[in-house]
C-alpha positions in Angstrom: 0.0 0.0 0.0 1.1 3.5 -0.7 0.4 6.6 1.3 1.1 10.3 0.6 1.8 12.1 3.9 -0.3 15.1 4.8 1.6 15.6 8.1 5.2 14.8 9.1 5.8 11.1 10.1 8.4 10.0 12.7 10.0 6.7 11.6 12.5 4.4 13.5 15.5 2.6 12.1 14.4 -0.8 11.0 15.3 -3.8 13.2 18.0 -3.3 15.8 18.6 0.4 16.2 15.3 1.8 17.5 17.0 4.7 19.1 17.7 6.2 15.6 14.7 8.1 14.4 14.1 10.5 11.6 11.1 12.5 10.3 9.6 12.0 6.8 8.3 15.3 5.6 4.8 16.3 4.3 4.2 15.4 0.7 6.5 12.3 0.6 5.1 9.0 -0.6 5.8 5.9 1.5 5.2 2.2 0.8 3.8 0.1 3.6 5.4 -3.3 3.2 3.6 -5.1 6.1 3.5 -5.5 9.8 6.7 -5.4 11.9 7.6 -7.8 14.6 5.5 -5.7 17.1 2.0 -5.5 15.8 1.7 -1.8 16.6 4.3 -1.0 13.9 4.4 -1.4 10.2 7.5 -1.7 8.0 7.6 1.2 5.6 9.9 2.1 2.7 11.0 5.6 2.1 13.5 6.2 -0.8 14.4 2.5 -0.9 15.2 2.4 2.9 13.2 0.4 5.4 11.9 1.9 8.6 9.4 1.1 11.4 6.5 3.4 11.9 3.4 3.3 14.2 0.6 1.9 12.1 -1.8 4.4 13.6 0.5 7.3 12.7 0.6 6.1 9.1 -3.2 6.1 8.9 -3.6 9.4 10.6 -0.9 11.3 8.7 -1.2 9.8 5.3 -3.7 9.3 2.5 -3.8 5.9 0.9 -3.2 5.9 -2.9 -4.4 3.4 -5.4 -3.7 2.6 -9.0 -6.6 3.2 -11.4 -7.4 -0.5 -11.5 -7.6 -0.7 -7.7 -10.0 2.2 -7.2 -13.0 0.0 -6.8 -11.6 -1.5 -3.6 -13.6 -0.7 -0.4 -11.5 0.8 2.4 -12.3 3.3 5.2 -9.0 5.1 4.6 -9.5 5.9 0.9 -10.5 9.5 0.0 -9.3 9.5 -3.6 -7.5 7.4 -6.1 -4.2 8.1 -7.8 -3.4 7.2 -11.3 0.0 5.3 -11.5 
């Protein structure tokens, strides 16, 4: 799933170094790859680097994007489709 951020998103270094955090700015597009080892987190990809992010933050700060052929999918997080 892809999200375009409408608010900054704090992400943590993936796997062992959770003390390293960075902020992904507004307007960036992130890919959600799936759940992390802790179910509160998702693994996200930003510019080909993996990070961990709170799933709730991704949903609150991002807008899910779809390809045209996927626009018929029902989801509570969809507000518009994106042609890719």
